[in-house]
C-alpha positions in Angstrom: -32.3 0.4 -16.3 -34.4 1.4 -12.9 -36.7 4.5 -13.0 -35.5 5.5 -9.3 -35.0 9.2 -9.4 -30.7 9.5 -8.8 -30.4 12.4 -5.7 -29.8 15.6 -6.1 -28.1 18.6 -4.4 -27.8 18.2 -0.9 -28.8 14.5 -0.9 -26.0 13.6 -3.7 -23.5 16.1 -1.6 -23.7 13.8 1.2 -23.2 10.5 -0.9 -19.8 12.4 -2.9 -18.7 13.8 0.7 -19.2 10.4 2.7 -17.8 7.7 0.2 -14.7 9.9 -0.7 -14.2 10.5 2.9 -14.7 6.4 3.6 -12.4 5.5 0.7 -9.8 8.6 1.7 -10.3 7.1 5.2 -9.2 3.4 4.2 -6.4 4.5 2.0 -4.6 7.1 5.1 -4.4 3.3 7.3 -2.3 2.1 4.6 0.2 4.7 5.3 -1.0 6.4 8.4 1.1 3.5 10.9 4.7 4.2 8.7 5.4 7.1 10.3 4.4 5.7 13.7 6.4 2.6 13.7 9.1 3.7 15.9 7.1 4.9 19.0 5.0 1.3 18.4 8.6 -0.6 18.3 9.4 1.1 21.3 6.1 0.9 23.4 5.9 -2.8 22.8 9.2 -4.1 23.1 9.8 -4.8 19.6 11.9 -4.2 16.4 11.2 -2.1 13.7 11.3 -5.0 11.8 8.7 -6.9 13.8 6.7 -4.3 14.2 6.5 -4.0 10.1 4.1 -7.0 10.3 1.4 -4.0 11.5 1.8 -2.9 7.9 1.8 -6.3 6.2 -1.1 -7.8 8.0 -3.3 -4.8 7.1 -2.0 -5.3 3.1 -2.6 -8.8 3.2 -6.3 -7.8 4.4 -6.9 -6.0 1.6 -5.5 -8.4 -0.6 -7.8 -11.0 0.6 -11.1 -9.0 0.8 -10.6 -6.9 -2.3 -11.3 -9.5 -4.9 -14.3 -10.6 -2.9 -15.8 -7.5 -2.5 -18.4 -7.8 -5.4 -19.3 -11.5 -4.5 -20.1 -10.3 -0.5 -21.9 -7.2 -2.3 -24.1 -9.5 -3.8 -24.5 -11.9 -1.1 -25.5 -9.7 1.8 -27.0 -6.5 -0.6 -24.3 -3.7 -1.3 -25.6 -1.3 1.0 -25.4 -3.2 3.9 -22.4 -5.2 3.2 -21.0 -1.1 3.3 -22.1 -0.6 6.6 -20.7 -4.1 8.0 -17.1 -3.0 6.5 -17.6 0.1 8.3 -18.3 -0.7 11.4 -16.4 -3.7 11.3 -13.6 -1.1 10.1 -14.6 1.7 13.5 -14.4 -1.4 15.6 -11.1 -2.8 14.6 -9.4 0.7 15.2 -10.5 1.5 18.8 -9.0 -2.1 19.6 -6.1 -1.5 17.6 -5.4 1.7 19.7 -6.1 -0.9 22.7 -3.4 -3.4 22.2 -1.3 -3.9 24.8 1.0 -6.4 22.8 2.4 -6.6 19.3 0.4 -9.7 18.3 -3.4 -8.2 19.4 -2.3 -5.2 17.8 -1.7 -7.5 14.0 -4.6 -9.0 14.7 -6.4 -6.4 14.6 -4.8 -4.6 12.3 -5.6 -7.4 9.8 -9.3 -7.4 10.9 -9.5 -3.6 10.1 -7.9 -4.6 6.7 -11.1 -6.7 6.1 -13.1 -3.8 6.7 -11.2 -1.6 4.8 -10.6 -3.2 1.9 -14.3 -3.5 1.4 -14.4 0.4 1.5 -12.5 1.3 -1.6 -13.8 -1.2 -3.8 -17.6 -0.4 -3.1 -17.3 3.4 -2.4 -17.0 4.0 -5.9 -20.0 2.0 -7.2 -22.1 4.2 -4.4 -20.5 7.3 -5.9 -21.1 6.4 -9.7 -24.9 5.1 -8.9 -25.5 8.5 -7.7 -24.7 10.7 -11.0 -26.0 10.4 -14.3 -23.7 8.7 -17.2 -22.8 12.3 -18.6 -21.7 13.2 -14.8 -19.8 10.2 -13.8 -16.3 11.1 -15.3 -16.9 14.3 -13.0 -16.9 11.7 -10.1 -14.1 9.7 -11.0 -12.1 12.5 -11.0 -13.5 13.4 -7.7 -13.1 9.7 -6.4 -9.6 9.7 -8.1 -8.2 12.5 -6.1 -9.2 10.7 -3.1 -7.4 8.0 -4.2 -4.1 10.1 -4.5 -4.7 11.8 -0.9 -5.1 9.0 1.1 -1.9 7.8 0.9 -0.2 11.0 1.2 -2.6 12.8 4.0 -1.3 9.4 5.9 1.8 10.0 6.7 1.5 13.8 7.7 -1.8 13.2 9.7 0.4 10.5 11.5 3.3 12.3 11.7 1.5 15.5 13.7 0.0 12.9 16.2 3.2 11.5 16.9 5.0 14.2 17.4 2.5 16.1 19.7 0.4 13.1 21.2 1.1 8.9 21.2 0.8 6.7 18.6 -2.7 5.0 19.4 -4.5 8.1 18.5 -3.4 7.4 14.7 -6.1 4.6 15.1 -8.9 6.2 17.5 -8.8 9.1 14.8 -10.8 7.0 12.2 -13.8 6.4 15.5 -15.9 9.6 15.0 -15.6 9.7 11.1 -16.6 5.4 11.1 -19.7 6.6 13.0 -20.6 9.6 11.3 -19.9 7.6 8.0 -22.6 4.8 9.6 -25.0 7.6 10.1 -24.7 8.9 7.0 -25.1 5.6 5.1 -28.3 4.6 7.1 -30.1 7.7 6.0 -29.0 9.0 2.4 -27.4 5.8 0.6 -29.7 4.0 -1.5 -30.4 0.1 -1.9 -29.9 -0.9 -5.5 -32.9 -2.5 -7.6 -31.5 -5.9 -6.7 -31.3 -5.8 -2.9 -34.9 -4.2 -2.8 -35.7 -7.9 -4.8 -36.8 -10.1 -1.9 -36.3 -13.3 -4.2 -33.1 -12.3 -5.5 -31.0 -15.1 -6.0 -28.4 -15.1 -3.4 -24.7 -16.3 -4.6 -23.7 -19.4 -2.7 -20.6 -18.7 -0.4 -17.3 -20.8 -1.1 -15.9 -21.5 2.1 -13.2 -23.5 0.7 -12.4 -21.2 -2.2 -11.9 -18.6 0.8 -9.9 -20.6 3.3 -7.4 -21.3 -0.1 -6.3 -17.9 -0.6 -6.2 -16.2 2.8 -4.4 -19.2 3.7 -2.0 -19.2 0.5 -1.4 -15.3 0.5 -0.8 -15.4 4.9 1.6 -18.0 4.1 3.7 -16.4 1.4 3.3 -13.2 3.2 4.9 -14.9 6.2 7.9 -16.6 4.5 8.9 -12.9 2.9 8.3 -11.2 6.6 10.4 -13.8 8.4 12.5 -15.5 5.8 15.4 -13.3 6.8 15.5 -13.4 10.0 14.9 -17.1 10.5 17.5 -18.2 8.0 14.7 -18.9 5.0 14.6 -22.5 3.9 16.9 -23.8 6.9 14.3 -23.1 9.1 11.7 -25.8 9.4 8.5 -22.7 10.1 9.6 -21.2 6.9 9.7 -24.6 4.9 6.3 -25.6 6.3 4.9 -22.1 5.6 6.1 -22.3 2.0 4.6 -25.4 1.3 1.6 -24.1 2.9 1.9 -21.2 0.8 2.0 -23.0 -2.4 -0.5 -25.9 -2.2 -2.8 -23.0 -0.6 -2.2 -21.0 -3.9 -2.4 -23.9 -6.2 -5.5 -25.3 -4.9 -7.4 -21.8 -4.9 -6.6 -21.6 -8.6 -7.8 -24.8 -9.4 -11.0 -24.4 -7.5 -11.9 -20.9 -9.2 -10.9 -22.5 -12.8 -13.1 -25.4 -12.5 -15.9 -24.8 -10.2 -19.2 -24.6 -11.4 -20.0 -20.9 -9.8 -16.5 -19.3 -9.3 -16.1 -16.4 -6.9 -13.6 -14.8 -9.4 -13.0 -16.1 -13.0 -9.4 -16.7 -13.3 -9.9 -17.7 -17.0 -9.9 -14.3 -18.0 -6.0 -14.8 -17.4 -5.9 -16.3 -20.4 -6.2 -13.0 -21.7 -2.5 -12.3 -23.5 -2.9 -8.4 -22.2 -4.1 -8.8 -18.9 -1.9 -11.1 -17.5 0.9 -8.9 -19.3 -0.7 -5.6 -17.3 -1.2 -7.5 -14.2 2.5 -8.3 -14.4 2.8 -4.6 -15.0 0.9 -3.3 -11.8 1.9 -5.8 -9.8 5.2 -3.9 -10.1 3.3 -0.8 -9.5 2.3 -2.0 -6.0 5.4 -3.3 -5.1 7.2 0.2 -6.5 4.7 2.7 -5.0 3.9 0.7 -1.3 7.4 -0.6 -1.1 9.3 3.4 -1.4 6.3 5.0 0.7 7.4 2.1 3.5 10.9 2.9 3.1 10.9 6.8 3.2 9.2 7.3 6.5 11.4 5.0 8.2 14.8 6.5 6.2 14.3 10.0 7.1 13.6 9.2 10.9 15.5 6.5 11.8 19.0 7.7 9.9 18.6 11.5 8.8 17.1 12.0 12.2 14.2 13.7 11.1 10.6 13.8 12.8 7.6 12.0 11.9 5.6 15.6 10.7 8.4 15.8 8.4 8.4 12.5 6.6 5.0 12.8 5.8 5.6 16.5 4.5 8.3 15.0 2.7 5.5 12.7 0.5 3.3 16.2 -0.4 5.5 16.9 -3.5 4.3 13.3 -4.7 0.7 13.8 -4.2 0.6 17.1 -5.8 2.5 16.2 -8.8 0.3 13.1 -9.4 -3.1 15.6 -8.6 -1.4 17.6 -11.3 -0.7 15.1 -14.0 -3.9 12.7 -13.7 -6.0 15.6 -15.4 -4.0 15.8 -18.2 -3.1 11.8 -18.5 -7.1 11.3 -18.8 -7.3 13.8 -21.1 -5.0 12.6 -23.4 -6.6 9.1 -23.3 -9.8 10.8 -23.7 -8.4 12.2 -27.0 -6.6 8.7 -28.3 -3.6 8.6 -27.0 -1.8 5.3 -26.7 -1.7 4.4 -23.5 1.4 2.6 -24.1 3.0 5.7 -24.0 2.3 7.0 -20.4 3.0 3.2 -19.1 6.5 4.0 -20.5 6.9 7.4 -19.1 5.8 5.4 -15.9 8.0 3.1 -15.4 11.2 5.7 -16.6 10.2 7.7 -13.6 9.7 5.4 -11.5 13.2 4.1 -12.4 14.6 7.9 -12.0 12.9 7.8 -8.1 14.6 4.7 -7.2 17.9 5.6 -8.7 18.2 9.1 -7.4 16.8 8.0 -4.0 19.9 6.0 -3.9 21.9 8.8 -4.0 21.2 9.8 -0.3 24.2 10.8 2.1 23.9 11.0 5.6 24.3 15.1 4.9 21.3 15.4 2.8 17.7 17.3 3.8 14.1 17.1 3.0 14.8 19.0 0.0 17.3 16.6 -1.6 13.8 14.2 -1.8 11.7 16.9 -3.3 12.4 16.0 -7.2 12.8 11.8 -6.4 9.1 12.3 -4.8 7.7 14.5 -7.7 9.7 11.7 -9.7 7.0 9.1 -8.2 4.2 11.2 -8.2 4.5 11.6 -12.0 4.7 7.8 -12.1 2.2 7.1 -10.2 -0.4 9.6 -12.5 0.9 7.5 -15.9 0.5 4.7 -15.1 -2.7 4.2 -12.8 -5.3 4.7 -15.4 -3.7 3.2 -18.5 -2.7 -0.1 -17.0 -6.6 -0.5 -15.8 -7.5 0.6 -19.2 -4.8 -2.0 -20.8 -6.0 -4.8 -18.6 -9.6 -4.6 -20.0 -8.4 -4.6 -24.0 -9.8 -7.9 -25.8 -12.2 -8.8 -22.4 -16.2 -9.2 -23.0 -18.3 -7.2 -21.0 -19.1 -10.0 -18.5 -15.1 -11.0 -18.3 -14.5 -7.2 -17.0 -15.6 -7.6 -13.1 -13.1 -10.3 -13.0 -10.5 -9.1 -14.7 -10.5 -5.7 -13.1 -11.0 -7.3 -9.8 -7.7 -9.1 -10.0 -6.0 -6.3 -11.1 -7.2 -4.4 -8.3 -5.8 -7.3 -6.1 -2.3 -8.0 -8.1 -2.1 -3.9 -7.3 -2.3 -4.5 -3.4 -0.7 -7.5 -3.9 2.7 -6.1 -4.8 2.1 -3.8 -2.3 2.1 -6.1 0.6 5.3 -8.2 -1.0 6.7 -4.5 -1.5 6.3 -4.3 2.2 7.8 -7.5 2.9 10.6 -7.7 1.0 12.1 -4.3 1.7 11.8 -5.4 5.2 14.3 -8.2 4.6 16.0 -6.8 2.2 16.7 -3.6 4.9 17.9 -6.1 7.5 20.2 -8.4 4.7 22.0 -5.5 3.4 22.7 -3.7 7.1 24.3 -7.0 8.4 26.3 -7.1 5.1 27.3 -3.0 5.4 27.8 -3.1 9.1 29.9 -6.4 8.7 32.0 -4.4 5.6 32.6 -1.4 7.7 33.6 -3.0 10.9 36.3 -4.7 8.9 38.2 -1.5 7.7 38.3 -0.2 11.2 41.9 -0.7 12.3 42.7 0.0 15.9 46.2 1.5 14.6 44.5 4.0 11.8 45.6 7.3 12.6 42.0 9.2 11.8 40.1 6.4 13.7 42.3 7.1 17.1 41.8 11.2 16.3 38.4 10.9 16.3 37.8 8.8 19.7 40.2 10.9 21.5 38.3 14.0 20.0 35.0 12.1 21.5 36.6 11.0 24.6 37.8 14.9 25.5 33.9 16.2 24.3 33.1 13.4 27.1 35.2 14.1 29.9 34.5 18.2 29.4 30.6 17.8 29.6 31.4 15.9 33.5 32.0 12.2 32.3 34.9 10.4 34.1 37.8 8.9 31.7 36.7 5.4 32.3 33.3 5.9 31.1 34.2 8.6 28.5 36.2 5.8 26.9 33.2 3.7 27.0 31.1 6.5 25.6 33.2 7.2 22.6 33.3 3.7 21.4 29.2 3.5 21.6 29.4 7.0 19.7 31.5 5.3 17.1 28.8 2.1 17.0 26.0 4.6 16.3 27.7 5.9 13.4 28.3 2.8 12.1 25.0 1.6 12.4 23.5 4.7 10.9 26.1 4.3 8.0 25.1 0.5 7.5 21.1 1.6 7.5 21.7 4.0 5.3 23.5 2.3 2.8 20.9 -0.5 3.1 18.0 2.1 2.5 19.5 3.3 -0.6 20.5 -0.2 -1.8 16.5 -1.0 -1.4 15.5 2.1 -3.6 18.0 0.2 -6.3 16.0 -2.4 -6.0 13.1 -0.8 -6.4 14.2 0.8 -9.7 15.6 -2.8 -11.0 12.4 -5.0 -10.3 11.0 -2.3 -12.5 13.3 -2.6 -15.1 13.2 -6.1 -15.0 9.3 -5.9 -15.7 9.9 -3.4 -19.1 9.7 -6.3 -21.1 6.0 -7.0 -20.5 5.4 -3.7 -21.8 6.0 -5.5 -25.3 3.0 -7.6 -24.7 0.4 -5.0 -24.4 -1.8 -4.2 -27.6 -1.9 0.1 -28.2 -5.8 -0.5 -28.9 -7.9 2.3 -28.0 -10.8 1.2 -25.5 -13.7 2.6 -26.5 -15.6 5.4 -24.7 -18.7 2.5 -23.2 -15.7 0.3 -22.1 -13.7 3.3 -20.5 -17.1 4.2 -18.6 -17.5 0.3 -17.2 -13.6 0.5 -16.3 -14.7 3.5 -14.5 -17.4 1.9 -12.5 -15.6 -1.5 -11.9 -12.3 -0.5 -11.0 -11.0 0.4 -6.9 
């Protein structure tokens, strides 16, 4: 144990503000772009589906870097690695705003995700080191609030920016925070005792293992993102990337299991509780990120709401989660079985997917109030209990690897959720549009009346008869498209609900053993 006195007063307050702000900044950038996709696609001349790569690239980078964060912090020293990550995040934010093409924007978003993924993982360790063990639950509570607020602030802030300014500002807004965070880190955040030791042993860099992980995850993500548009395995590129992805991931797993000094100890996955909880964690990531991706696009693209309205539509979810988290925490501390909250969380996520799928073209944001409350309750009931269950049965030296895998699979589930939702919407839209058009009969009196009314309205507005006929058919086409997209998005919410239903059997593989206080403290220190 180090005899170095802990920071107090103003110095500790600065550390709290710096670390929580950095974590919130990273989480904001996961969701702030969602409400800007329409503007970015229009400005860069790309489809919404292609522009979704701006979100996906960031998620892929997070998935790759999160399990490597502990290794890289040991390699460079935690404080130095933290500063490097903030600088990478800040510079890439500027370059994202400067991007003149979708390709460059996606590349810089990936780089931004590399820097951002480290912020979330490293911030909590720095924050905990600033508090005595007895006060760390308070630090965990503050950090937990930031984790909930980040994804909610993102869409709101993005909506205000898009409605009043231009999309590059969603990236430029990170720059002043990045500069301030760098300066405060240099001045107030201390190096660990290990960093101060000039003779400390640095871990060897396994470039091959990192390459296998990046190639495997990146290739699989490409297949998910482009599969529907490129006719899946009928396309040579999709087939090629499927093979590359499979080979990359299998090679990564083999290398980590057989290497003398693996970056990630995958052998801990032999623990039943860990892999079962990780399947459930993957489902949670799929549902959380997938639903956050769908909602803003649905209410803007189909219901005609502004980006700001779309952002505020997510507020009930955050409020519900913030109110429920202390209740869940106290109950777990008092000895309540974590499995109870896992079950409750799954029930509410299924309710969220089902009730959201009942949306019609006439609903307003109040309709989504209770659906978002369900998602917030589900998030609060699932986050800490699943981390708790992941470490049941693990030895102390196995916990860092186990928790790193849990965090990675949550982010991986989110990346898959975004990609699958994007592909599924495109697929279901094509099906629904074909079905809707097939029911349009030229001899249908209702159709004839509707076209005549639209044409008459156009003529009254000063459009000549020839152009008014063309205009009436365009209006009809827009109505079909709107209904087709609404049905596609509601189908996607149903898919989220079914995904959770299919994951329910894995609950029965979890142990219900309560984790002791020492282990819970270790979980808090290592998580995120």
